[in-house]
DSSP file (Angstrom, degrees, kcal/mol; ACC not computed):
  #  RESIDUE AA STRUCTURE BP1 BP2  ACC     N-H-->O    O-->H-N    N-H-->O    O-->H-N    TCO  KAPPA ALPHA  PHI   PSI    X-CA   Y-CA   Z-CA
    1    1 A M              0   0    0      0, 0.0     2,-0.2     0, 0.0     0, 0.0   0.000 360.0 360.0 360.0 127.6 -104.3   52.9  131.0
    2    2 A A        -     0   0    0      1,-0.1     3,-0.1     3,-0.0     0, 0.0  -0.487 360.0-165.7 -76.8 139.1 -106.5   56.0  130.5
    3    3 A R        -     0   0    0      1,-0.3    -1,-0.1    -2,-0.2     2,-0.1   0.599  38.3-118.0 -99.4 -13.9 -105.6   58.2  127.7
    4    4 A G        -     0   0    0      2,-0.0    -1,-0.3     0, 0.0     2,-0.2  -0.315  53.9 -35.4  93.8 175.2 -107.7   61.3  128.6
    5    5 A Q        -     0   0    0     -2,-0.1     2,-0.2     1,-0.1    -3,-0.0  -0.470  62.6-124.3 -73.5 136.0 -110.5   62.8  126.6
    6    6 A R        -     0   0    0     -2,-0.2     2,-0.2     1,-0.1    -1,-0.1  -0.534  28.4-110.2 -79.4 146.2 -110.2   62.7  122.8
    7    7 A K        -     0   0    0     -2,-0.2     2,-0.1     1,-0.1    -1,-0.1  -0.478  30.2-122.3 -75.2 143.1 -110.4   66.0  120.9
    8    8 A T     >  -     0   0    0     -2,-0.2     4,-2.4     1,-0.1     5,-0.2  -0.387  25.8-107.4 -77.6 164.0 -113.4   66.6  118.8
    9    9 A L  H  > S+     0   0    0      1,-0.2     4,-2.4     2,-0.2     5,-0.2   0.887 122.0  54.4 -58.7 -38.9 -113.1   67.4  115.1
   10   10 A E  H  > S+     0   0    0      2,-0.2     4,-2.4     1,-0.2    -1,-0.2   0.899 108.0  48.8 -62.6 -41.6 -114.0   71.0  115.9
   11   11 A E  H  > S+     0   0    0      2,-0.2     4,-2.5     1,-0.2    -1,-0.2   0.889 110.9  50.6 -64.1 -40.1 -111.3   71.3  118.5
   12   12 A K  H  X S+     0   0    0     -4,-2.4     4,-2.2     2,-0.2    -2,-0.2   0.910 110.5  49.5 -65.4 -41.4 -108.8   69.8  116.0
   13   13 A I  H  X S+     0   0    0     -4,-2.4     4,-2.6     2,-0.2    -2,-0.2   0.923 112.1  48.3 -61.4 -46.7 -109.9   72.3  113.4
   14   14 A T  H  X S+     0   0    0     -4,-2.4     4,-2.3     1,-0.2    -2,-0.2   0.907 111.2  49.8 -61.3 -43.2 -109.5   75.2  115.8
   15   15 A A  H  X S+     0   0    0     -4,-2.5     4,-2.3     2,-0.2    -1,-0.2   0.894 111.5  48.7 -63.8 -40.2 -106.1   74.1  116.9
   16   16 A K  H  X S+     0   0    0     -4,-2.2     4,-2.7     2,-0.2    -2,-0.2   0.913 110.5  51.1 -66.2 -42.4 -104.9   73.8  113.3
   17   17 A E  H  X S+     0   0    0     -4,-2.6     4,-2.5     2,-0.2    -2,-0.2   0.907 110.9  48.9 -60.4 -42.0 -106.3   77.2  112.5
   18   18 A E  H  X S+     0   0    0     -4,-2.3     4,-2.2     2,-0.2    -2,-0.2   0.909 110.9  50.3 -65.1 -42.0 -104.4   78.7  115.5
   19   19 A L  H  X S+     0   0    0     -4,-2.3     4,-2.5     2,-0.2    -2,-0.2   0.926 111.0  48.2 -60.9 -46.1 -101.2   76.9  114.4
   20   20 A I  H  X S+     0   0    0     -4,-2.7     4,-2.7     2,-0.2    -2,-0.2   0.913 111.3  50.6 -62.8 -43.1 -101.5   78.3  110.9
   21   21 A A  H  X S+     0   0    0     -4,-2.5     4,-2.1     1,-0.2    -1,-0.2   0.905 111.3  48.5 -61.9 -40.3 -102.2   81.8  112.2
   22   22 A A  H  X S+     0   0    0     -4,-2.2     4,-2.2     2,-0.2    -2,-0.2   0.916 112.4  48.7 -65.4 -43.1  -99.1   81.6  114.4
   23   23 A L  H  X S+     0   0    0     -4,-2.5     4,-2.7     2,-0.2    -2,-0.2   0.899 109.6  51.8 -64.1 -41.3  -97.0   80.3  111.5
   24   24 A M  H  X S+     0   0    0     -4,-2.7     4,-2.5     2,-0.2    -1,-0.2   0.902 109.0  50.6 -62.0 -41.5  -98.3   83.1  109.3
   25   25 A T  H  X S+     0   0    0     -4,-2.1     4,-2.1     1,-0.2    -1,-0.2   0.915 111.5  48.5 -61.3 -42.6  -97.3   85.7  111.9
   26   26 A R  H  X S+     0   0    0     -4,-2.2     4,-2.5     2,-0.2    -2,-0.2   0.906 109.8  51.6 -64.9 -41.8  -93.9   84.1  112.1
   27   27 A I  H  X S+     0   0    0     -4,-2.7     4,-2.5     2,-0.2    -2,-0.2   0.922 109.6  49.8 -61.7 -44.8  -93.5   84.1  108.3
   28   28 A E  H  X S+     0   0    0     -4,-2.5     4,-2.3     1,-0.2    -1,-0.2   0.906 111.2  49.5 -60.4 -42.5  -94.4   87.9  108.2
   29   29 A S  H  X S+     0   0    0     -4,-2.1     4,-2.1     1,-0.2    -1,-0.2   0.909 111.5  48.4 -63.7 -42.0  -91.8   88.5  110.9
   30   30 A E  H  X S+     0   0    0     -4,-2.5     4,-2.5     2,-0.2    -2,-0.2   0.877 109.8  52.9 -66.1 -38.0  -89.2   86.6  109.0
   31   31 A K  H  X S+     0   0    0     -4,-2.5     4,-2.6     2,-0.2    -2,-0.2   0.911 108.9  49.3 -61.8 -43.0  -90.0   88.5  105.8
   32   32 A R  H  X S+     0   0    0     -4,-2.3     4,-2.1     2,-0.2    -2,-0.2   0.913 111.7  49.1 -61.6 -43.5  -89.6   91.8  107.6
   33   33 A E  H  X S+     0   0    0     -4,-2.1     4,-1.9     2,-0.2    -2,-0.2   0.906 111.4  49.1 -63.9 -41.2  -86.2   90.6  109.0
   34   34 A L  H  X S+     0   0    0     -4,-2.5     4,-2.6     2,-0.2    -2,-0.2   0.916 109.2  52.3 -64.7 -43.1  -85.1   89.5  105.5
   35   35 A A  H  X S+     0   0    0     -4,-2.6     4,-2.2     1,-0.2    -1,-0.2   0.893 108.9  50.5 -59.1 -40.4  -86.1   92.8  104.0
   36   36 A E  H  X S+     0   0    0     -4,-2.1     4,-2.6     2,-0.2    -1,-0.2   0.871 108.7  51.9 -66.1 -37.1  -84.1   94.6  106.6
   37   37 A M  H  X S+     0   0    0     -4,-1.9     4,-2.5     2,-0.2    -2,-0.2   0.908 109.7  49.1 -64.0 -42.9  -81.1   92.5  105.8
   38   38 A Y  H  X S+     0   0    0     -4,-2.6     4,-2.7     2,-0.2    -2,-0.2   0.905 111.2  50.2 -62.2 -39.8  -81.4   93.3  102.1
   39   39 A K  H  X S+     0   0    0     -4,-2.2     4,-2.9     2,-0.2    -2,-0.2   0.928 110.6  49.1 -63.8 -45.2  -81.7   97.0  103.0
   40   40 A E  H  X S+     0   0    0     -4,-2.6     4,-2.3     2,-0.2    -2,-0.2   0.917 112.0  49.1 -59.0 -44.3  -78.5   96.7  105.2
   41   41 A K  H  X S+     0   0    0     -4,-2.5     4,-2.3     2,-0.2    -2,-0.2   0.934 112.6  47.3 -61.4 -46.6  -76.7   94.9  102.3
   42   42 A R  H  X S+     0   0    0     -4,-2.7     4,-2.8     1,-0.2     5,-0.2   0.914 111.5  50.5 -61.6 -44.1  -77.8   97.6   99.8
   43   43 A D  H  X S+     0   0    0     -4,-2.9     4,-2.5     1,-0.2    -1,-0.2   0.903 110.2  49.9 -61.7 -40.2  -76.8  100.4  102.2
   44   44 A A  H  X S+     0   0    0     -4,-2.3     4,-2.1     2,-0.2    -1,-0.2   0.900 111.9  48.5 -64.7 -41.1  -73.3   98.8  102.7
   45   45 A Q  H  X S+     0   0    0     -4,-2.3     4,-2.5     2,-0.2    -2,-0.2   0.925 112.1  48.1 -65.4 -44.2  -72.9   98.5   98.9
   46   46 A L  H  X S+     0   0    0     -4,-2.8     4,-2.7     1,-0.2    -2,-0.2   0.889 110.6  51.9 -62.7 -39.0  -73.9  102.1   98.3
   47   47 A E  H  X S+     0   0    0     -4,-2.5     4,-2.5     2,-0.2    -1,-0.2   0.905 108.9  50.8 -61.6 -42.1  -71.5  103.2  101.1
   48   48 A S  H  X S+     0   0    0     -4,-2.1     4,-2.2     2,-0.2    -2,-0.2   0.926 111.3  47.3 -61.4 -47.2  -68.7  101.3   99.4
   49   49 A I  H  X S+     0   0    0     -4,-2.5     4,-2.4     1,-0.2    -2,-0.2   0.915 111.2  52.1 -62.3 -42.6  -69.5  102.9   96.0
   50   50 A G  H  X S+     0   0    0     -4,-2.7     4,-2.2     1,-0.2    -2,-0.2   0.899 108.3  50.9 -59.5 -40.9  -69.6  106.3   97.7
   51   51 A N  H  X S+     0   0    0     -4,-2.5     4,-2.8     2,-0.2    -1,-0.2   0.890 109.5  50.4 -64.7 -39.5  -66.3  105.7   99.3
   52   52 A M  H  X S+     0   0    0     -4,-2.2     4,-2.6     2,-0.2    -2,-0.2   0.921 109.2  51.3 -61.0 -44.6  -64.8  104.8   95.9
   53   53 A L  H  <>S+     0   0    0     -4,-2.4     5,-2.7     2,-0.2     4,-0.5   0.907 112.5  46.2 -59.0 -44.0  -66.2  107.9   94.3
   54   54 A E  H ><5S+     0   0    0     -4,-2.2     3,-0.8     3,-0.2    -2,-0.2   0.934 112.8  49.3 -63.5 -47.4  -64.7  110.0   97.1
   55   55 A E  H 3<5S+     0   0    0     -4,-2.8    -2,-0.2     1,-0.3    -1,-0.2   0.876 117.9  39.8 -61.1 -38.2  -61.3  108.2   96.9
   56   56 A W  T 3<5S-     0   0    0     -4,-2.6    -1,-0.3    -5,-0.2    -2,-0.2   0.439 108.3-126.4 -91.0  -1.0  -61.2  108.6   93.1
   57   57 A E  T < 5 +     0   0    0     -3,-0.8     2,-0.4    -4,-0.5    -3,-0.2   0.903  56.4 151.2  53.5  47.6  -62.6  112.1   93.3
   58   58 A L      < -     0   0    0     -5,-2.7    -1,-0.2    -6,-0.2    -2,-0.1  -0.849  42.5-132.9-106.6 142.9  -65.4  111.4   90.8
   59   59 A S     >  -     0   0    0     -2,-0.4     4,-2.4     1,-0.1     5,-0.2  -0.553  30.9-109.7 -82.4 159.0  -68.8  113.0   90.7
   60   60 A P  H  > S+     0   0    0      0, 0.0     4,-2.7     0, 0.0     5,-0.2   0.877 121.6  54.6 -55.2 -38.3  -71.8  110.7   90.5
   61   61 A Q  H  > S+     0   0    0      2,-0.2     4,-2.6     1,-0.2     5,-0.2   0.922 108.3  47.6 -64.5 -43.8  -72.3  112.1   86.9
   62   62 A E  H  > S+     0   0    0      2,-0.2     4,-2.4     1,-0.2    -1,-0.2   0.901 112.6  49.1 -64.3 -40.2  -68.7  111.1   85.9
   63   63 A A  H  X S+     0   0    0     -4,-2.4     4,-2.7     2,-0.2     5,-0.2   0.927 110.9  50.1 -64.0 -45.0  -69.1  107.7   87.5
   64   64 A E  H  X S+     0   0    0     -4,-2.7     4,-2.6    -5,-0.2    -2,-0.2   0.934 111.6  48.6 -59.1 -46.3  -72.4  107.2   85.6
   65   65 A E  H  X S+     0   0    0     -4,-2.6     4,-2.5     2,-0.2    -1,-0.2   0.916 111.5  49.1 -59.6 -44.9  -70.7  108.2   82.3
   66   66 A A  H  X S+     0   0    0     -4,-2.4     4,-2.4     1,-0.2    -1,-0.2   0.917 112.1  49.0 -63.8 -43.1  -67.8  105.8   82.9
   67   67 A L  H  X S+     0   0    0     -4,-2.7     4,-2.7     2,-0.2    -1,-0.2   0.887 110.3  50.5 -65.5 -38.8  -70.2  103.0   83.6
   68   68 A R  H  X S+     0   0    0     -4,-2.6     4,-2.7    -5,-0.2    -2,-0.2   0.934 111.1  48.6 -63.8 -43.7  -72.2  103.7   80.5
   69   69 A M  H  X S+     0   0    0     -4,-2.5     4,-2.4     2,-0.2    -2,-0.2   0.915 111.7  50.0 -60.5 -42.5  -69.1  103.7   78.4
   70   70 A Y  H  X S+     0   0    0     -4,-2.4     4,-2.4     2,-0.2    -2,-0.2   0.926 112.1  47.0 -61.4 -45.5  -68.0  100.4   80.0
   71   71 A M  H  X S+     0   0    0     -4,-2.7     4,-2.8     2,-0.2     5,-0.2   0.894 110.7  52.4 -65.8 -39.2  -71.4   98.8   79.3
   72   72 A D  H  X S+     0   0    0     -4,-2.7     4,-2.4     2,-0.2    -1,-0.2   0.923 111.8  46.0 -60.2 -45.2  -71.4  100.1   75.8
   73   73 A Q  H  X S+     0   0    0     -4,-2.4     4,-2.0     2,-0.2    -2,-0.2   0.887 112.8  50.6 -64.8 -38.3  -68.0   98.5   75.2
   74   74 A K  H  X S+     0   0    0     -4,-2.4     4,-1.5     2,-0.2    -2,-0.2   0.924 111.6  47.0 -64.8 -45.0  -69.1   95.3   76.9
   75   75 A E  H  X S+     0   0    0     -4,-2.8     4,-1.8     1,-0.2    -2,-0.2   0.892 111.0  52.3 -64.5 -39.9  -72.2   95.1   74.7
   76   76 A A  H  < S+     0   0    0     -4,-2.4    -1,-0.2     1,-0.2    -2,-0.2   0.876 107.5  52.9 -65.3 -35.6  -70.1   95.8   71.6
   77   77 A A  H  < S+     0   0    0     -4,-2.0    -1,-0.2     1,-0.2    -2,-0.2   0.841 109.2  48.6 -67.0 -33.7  -67.7   93.0   72.5
   78   78 A V  H  <        0   0    0     -4,-1.5    -1,-0.2     1,-0.2    -2,-0.2   0.825 360.0 360.0 -74.9 -32.5  -70.6   90.6   72.8
   79   79 A S     <        0   0    0     -4,-1.8    -1,-0.2    -5,-0.1    -2,-0.2   0.474 360.0 360.0 -70.6 360.0  -72.1   91.6   69.5
């Protein structure tokens, strides 16, 4: 049974280089998609925080001060 012509080493190298290039393109695409997902997650978290500030009628400065006091207390408790 005939198998067909065997690939030369040069053809194998070229095919492997093309495969690697295609995989690198796919990796870059996946990285962009992941970055967009992280951005969407961050935006949702920021929106949630913004909604809480509105609901509690707090300014960003008041929230920052409250968080700093909380972290100071937390650090003092650990020490």
